[in-house]
N, C-alpha and C positions, 0 to 999 in steps of 0.2 A: 286680356286674360284676367289681369289684376282686378279690373272693374267688375268682372263676372263673379269672381270670388268674394269681393266685397258685398255684391248684391246677395249672393246666397247666404253669407254670414248674417247680413242684416235682415233678411226673411226669416232665418231661423231664430234669431235673437228676438225679433217682434213676436213670433208666434210662441216661443218658450216663455217670454215675458208674461203674455196673456195667460198662458197655462198656469204659471206660477202664481199669478195674481188671483185668479179664480180659486186655486187650490189653497190659498192661504187664509180664507175665510170660510165660515160656516154659518148657516142659519140656526136660531134659537127660537123654539115655540114654547111660551110659559102658559101652562093651563091653569085655570082658575081653582082646580083641586090641588095646586102646588107642584105638579109633575113638570119636568122640564125636558123638552124633546130637541136633541141636536142633530143636525144633518143639513140636507139641502131641500128647499122648498121646490116641488115639482110643479104645483098648481095651486092657485088661490082664486076662489070664486067670492067676490066681495058679498059679505052678509050671509054667506051659505056655508062653503066648506074649504078646508086647506089640506092638501096633500104634501107630505114630507117624507123624504127617504132618509133614514137614520144612518149614522156613520158605519154601523155594522151591516148595512144592505137592506134592512127591512123598510117597508113602505106602510105608512098609516094615513088615515083620513079622519079628520076631526071636524065637527061643527063649529063654525066661527063663534057661536054663542058660548063654547066651552074655553075659548082663547082669552087669556088675560092680556097678553102683548107678545110682540114679535120682535127680535133683535138679531144682531150679528156679533161674532167675536172671532179673534184670530184662531186658526186651526192648529194650535200648538199641541204636540203629542202629549197625551196624558192617559190614565188608566181609568178615568171615569166612565161609567156606562153611557150607552147612547140614550137611554131613558132613565132620567133620575126621578124618584117619586118620594113624597114625604112618608115618613114611618110613624105617622100619628096613630096612637092606639085606637082601635076601634074602627079605623078607616080601611075599607076593603082594599086588597092588593090590586096593583095595576093590572095584573093579568085577569083577575076576576072582573074588573071593570072594562076591559078591553072591547067587549062587544058593544058597551054603551058608549064609551068615550072616544075610542079610536078603532077603526075596523082595518085589519090588514087587508091588503089587496090580493094576497096570495101569489104575488110575484116580487121580484127585486129588480129596481131599476138598472139600466145599463150605466147611467150616469155619464160624465164627462169623459172623453176619450181622446188620447194622444196616439197617433200612429205613424208609422213609416211604411212606404209602398213603392212599387216599381213595376215596370212592364213595358209593353210594346207602344210605340208611338206610330200610329198609322196615318199617313198624309192623305188629305182629301181634295178633291176638286182641283183648282189651279195649282195648288202646292205640290200636287203629284204629276202635274203634266210635264212632258219632256219634248214637245214638238216644236221648240223654238227656244232661242237663248234668252237668258234674263240678262239685260244689259241696262245702261243708263237710258233714260226716256223710254222704257220697256212699255209697250202697249199690250203685249200678249199676256203678261203676268204668268209666266211659266215657272214654276218652282223647281222641277227635277228632283224632288225629294223622294228618298226611299224610305222604307219602313225602318224606324229607328227605335230608341229606347228612351226611357225617362225614369226618374225617381224623385219622390216628394215626401214631404211631411205634412201632417194634417192635425188640427185640433177641432173636435166637435163637442158642443155642450150637450147635457143630458135632456131628457123629456121628449115628448112627441114632436114638439116644435122647439128649434134651437138655432144655434149659430155654427157656421163652419168656416174655418180659415185654412187656406192651403198654400204651400210654396212648392214649385215644381221646377225641375231643370230637364230639358229634353235635348236630344241631338238626332238629326236625321242626315244621313249622307247623301251624295249626289248620284241620281241615276243618269250617267253621262252618256249622250249618244256617240256611237263608234265614230262619227265624222270628227269629233273633237280630239281624237287620240290617233290620227293617222300620221303625224309627224314623228318620226323615230327619236326617242328620248324618255326621259323619266318624268312622270306626272305625280304631283303630290296635291290631293284634294282635301280641303276642310270643309264640311258640310255645314248645313244650317244648325244653329243652336239658339235655344230660347230659355228664359227665366220667367215663369208665371207666379204672380202674387195675386190670388183670388180670394174672395170671401162671398157669403150668401147665407140665406136661410134655409135650413133643412126641415123637412116634414116627414115623419115617419113613425115607427114603433120604438118602444123603449123598454125591452126586457133583457135581463142579464143572462138568461139561458135561452137556448133554442136559436132561432134566426131573426135577426133584426133587418129592416129594410128602410131606406129612406131616399128621397129625392131632393135636390138643391139646385135652384138656379144660381149661376155664379156670374160675378163681375169683378173686374180688376185691372191689371196692367200687364203688358208683354214687354220684355226687354230682350230684343231680337239681335242676331248677328248673322249677317249674310255670308255666303260661302266665299272660300279663297281657293285660287288655283295657281300654282307655281309649275314651272316647266324647265326642266334641264336638258338641252339638246344633246344628242348622242355625240360622245367624244369631247364634251364640254363639262367643266366644273362650275360654270356660272349659271345660276338659276335666274329665270325671268318670271316676273309676277304677271300672269295672264289676267287675273281678276283679283282685285283687292277687297278685302273684307270691310264691311261697314256695320255701324251699330245704329238702332232705332228703337223707339219706345212708342207703344200705342195702346189704346184702350182694347181690352180683351173681354169676351163674354162666353157663357156656354152653360152647361147643365151637367149634373153628376148624378148617377144612379148607383147605389151601393148596397151590398149585403154584408152583414156582420154575422158570423158563425160563433156562437158560443161566446160572444163578447170579445173575441180575441183574433179572429182571422176575418180579413176584408177581401171582398171581391168587388171591383168597381169598374164601370164604364163611363167615361168622360168625354164630352164634346167640347172643344175650345176653338174659338175663331178670333182673328185679329187681322189687321191691314196696316202694318207699319210702313212709313215712308222713309226710305233710306236716302240720306242727302250727304253730299261732300263736294269738296272743291279740289281741282288738281289742274296741273298743266298737261295739255294732250301731247306735248312733246318739249324737249329741252329748249329753254329760252322763250317759249310762248307764255302769254299771260294766262293765269288760272281761269278755269271755267267751272261753273256750278253745274253738278249732275244730281239727278234724283230718279228714283223708280219706286212704285208701290209694289207690295207682295201680299196677295191674299194667303194668309197662313190658317189652315184648318186641320185640326188634329183630332182623331179618335184615339184616346188614351185607355188602354185596357190594363188593369193592374191587379196585383195580389200583394196584400200587405199584412202587417201585424199591429194590433192595437193593444194599448197598455191602460 
């Protein structure tokens, strides 16, 4: 359990660090007329145009022939305007030049988003089967997983093409056959649990109002823990461990489809698959030499979530 808490904290720290790092810098476009535009560059086509979203949410497009240079600076809080312009006598105001020097796109970009989300973890395929036991040297790959829950955090960069980073924790209880519970006594079940660290490239729309949509192929790692079953016979206070829990790590992949409403409410469906190999050594009975055991488990999940973006 302590290892899982450490993994959750590590995933959160990594994602938050990336968020803070990105948030601490801003782009600066210096125009030849002396104007200075501060914000985030959304698109730059060499020798043609540059699109920048200012820190107050507006988006402007400039011809590269109007740009003197491009730089970056720390995003320290200040009261300076997002667009600075020279006050030379006789020079037209920025607003009057706007149609020539920079065209507003008529929309505000959604920009980078940090979100928290949660929902149902639906097992698929072998993971949901219950027509056989999952034991060492298991060839049936039966997961007996029930519909569970999950929660996660996500960071997505702005723009129509960007980067997505996610950390997810999920739990699925066991769908145990009746034949397993015929002995009188008390049963304690601990189901499957997983931590997912995923990243990928997202492609979609980028508007601050209305509905945004994006899709993203995902890849990363799954840190899984197999079920545990304890049994206490009727009339006894001694618990017997019927099935010990074991940990495994494996490559994970999947895809995410997400809608963002008004820039703040997220609705997503995510498919994730992995095949961890659980390995351990133990003595089959007291005094016997240890034996090596292992089994593979196909883990396939459909994660349906509702979240809040900031």
